[in-house]
C-alpha positions, 0 to 999 in steps of 0.5 A: 685701602681698608680692612674687611671688618670695616665693612661691618661698621654701621652707617649713622646718618645723624653723623652727617651733621658733624661731617658737614660741620666742616662747612661751618668751620671753614666759615668760622676761620674767617671770623676767628683768625687774625689777618696774618693767621688767615694768610698762614692758614690759607698757605698751609691748606694749599700746601696740604692739597699739593702734598695730597695730590701725588698720593691720590695719583700714585695710590688711587683708592675706592670706597669699600662701602656701598653708598646708601641711597635713602636717608630718611632725615638727611636726604638733601645733605647726602644728595649734595654730598653725592653730587660733589664728592665721588667715592675715590681719592680717600687716603688721606682724608682731606676732610680730616686734614681741613678740619684739623688745620682749621681747628689748630689755627683757631686754637693757636689764635684764641688760646681757649676752647681746647676741649670744644675744638678737640671734641669737634675734631674727634666728631669730624674724624668719626663722622667720615667713617660713620657716614661711609665716606672714608675708611679707618686708615684715611683718618690718621693719614689726614691728621698726619698730612695736616701735621706735616703741612703745618710743620713744613710751612712754619719750619721751612716756608714761612718767611719771617718779616 
């Protein structure tokens, strides 16, 4: 699900650093969140996966970009990516969903660094397209999924102690 004009978006190998920064974020939440927030974060992540699964089954998507084979400075990172991440099930971008949830939970706990965290999220969102792993619509779909999972969990699923 993409627009033809998207295929002319250039590939920027340097953006792989921001794409892979999700790994750093997933480690950071282990140290930044309280135990209760970590529990809520994990449950919200699980909920987002459960919500995305039927979408992936009902609307399977394929990547419109040809995957570049040679990457001068980031070959190892692309090789790892291409081994574990196949170019399908794109909408919504779980990369964007996970980044949004992680950064929201960090902000919720720390109540600081909003500009840094927002910039990080914007760079992750841009990176999914600029490394040719996703299309434009996958980004807002990932943000919406994160928002829905967050709202559903806190409004309807979290049991007050």
